[in-house]
N, C-alpha and C positions, 0 to 999 in steps of 0.2 A: 913651163909654167902656163897653168890655165888662165884664160882672159878674165879679167874681173869686171869687164864691161856689163852693166845689167841689161837682161833681154829687154827688148822694146815690146810693149803690148800691140797686139792687132791693130787698134785704133790709133796708135801713134804714128803708125805710117801710111794707113790707108784711109781714104775718104769714103765713107759709106751714105749713099743717098737712097731714098725711098720713093717710089712712085706709084700712085694709084692709077691703074690702066682706065682709059676711056675707049670706046669703039674707034677713035680715030688713031690709036696708036698701033697701026697695022704691022710695023717691023717688029715691035715687042710681041703682039699676039702670035705672029708666024714664028718667031723664035720659041715662044713658050710651047706651041703645038708641037714643034719638033722636040722640044725636051719631053713633053708628055708622052709622045708617041714612042720615043727611044727608052723611056723608063717604065712605061706601064701599058704601052701598045694601044694607046687611045688614039682613034683616027684623028689626024690632022685637022680634017673637015668639022669634026664635032666640036673641038677646042676652040677653032677660030670662029665658028658660028656663037658658040657660047659667050666667049669673051668679047665679041664685037657687039653683042646685044644686051651687055651689062648696062644698069643704069650708072649715071655719072656720081650719085652719091647714094648712100645707104647700103642696103645688103641686096643682091650679092656685090662683092667687089673683089678685085685681084690686084696684087702688090707686086712690082718688081724691085729687087734689091740690086743696086749699081755699086760696084766697087771700083774706085777711081774711073768712073764713067763706063764700066763695062758690066753689063747684066750677069749675075752670078747666081741668082736664087729667085724664087717666086713662090707665091700661095696665095690662098684666098679664103673667103668665107661665102658658103654656098647655103641656099635654102634646102637644096635636093643633092644627094649623093648618090652614087651607083649601088652602095650598099643596101639603100632602102628597096631598090628593086628586087633584090634578092631575099631580103628579110623586112618585109613590109611593117612587122610589128615595131620596128625601130623608129618609126615615123613619129613617135611620141617625142623624140629628141630633135633638137635642132635650134639654131642654125648651127652649120658644120665647118670647122677649119678643115680646109681639104686641100689636096694636091700641092703640098709644101715640098718643093725640089730645090736642091742645091746642086750646082755642076760638081761632077767628081772631085775635081782637083780642088775645090774649095770646102769639101765635107770635113768634118772632125775639127774645124777650126773655130767654132762658134757663131758662124754666120746663120745657120739654121735658128738658134736661139735667138739671135738679134731680131731676124725677120719674124719669129713668132711673136715676140715682144712688141714689135711695132705693129703687126696685125691686131694684137690685143688692144693696143691703145687706140687703132681706128674703130675697133667694136665698142670700146667704151665711149668714144666720141660720138657714136651712133646710138647711144643708150641701151646696149645690151647689158644684160645682168649676168648671163651664162651662155657659153657654147660648147659644143661636142666635137670630137673627133673619133676617128678609128685608125687602128694601126696594127700590123703585124711586124713592123720592123724597127720602131723607134719609141717603144714604150719608156725606156729609161730616159730619152731626152725629155719627153713630155712630162714625166714625173719629176725630174729635176726643174721644170718650169711650173710646177705647181697643179698639174692636172691629176684627176683622181679617178680611179677605175669606176665605172658605172656597171658593166658586166663585160663577161667574156663569151664568145662564141666561137665555134670552129665551122670554118666554110671553106670548101675545096682543099681540106687537109690543112688548112693555116690557122693558128691561134690568134685570133683577132680581139683585141681589147677596145672597147667602147669607153671613152673618157670624158669627163666634164671638167670644165674651168669656170670658177665663179670670178667674174670681173669686179674688183674692187675699185671703185672710183676715187 
């Protein structure tokens, strides 16, 4: 006979904490640099330099999501993203939600959405009314979170969607 025990929600058994990074968070910065190198081949020195020079408040910022005191995801809001170097006309948009990363074993469990929602709350507290992102892999996630397509481009054979999110305070 099948068990009649209700399934517990992820939040019922796990403690999620968010931390906005400062330049003093060297261990997290090195961890994120490793994640970004393995996922997108971004040089660790580039990430380490960028994150260690972020201001302590305002934009840009980077957040780490901890699950039971273990870092599992990160992302931030930036004034400049690499896409702008290849498509300068997109400089009319910004700031940008960027480099949202969740460790493989924690993907498709809702953590990325929770991270994005937290980042949006930080944006709101900083007075942002809208922000943008681009993706070629997670369009459906962002649509579920209320992002809307602004335009599509093809770059290096990838179908990239640029999206906007209006922040409702």
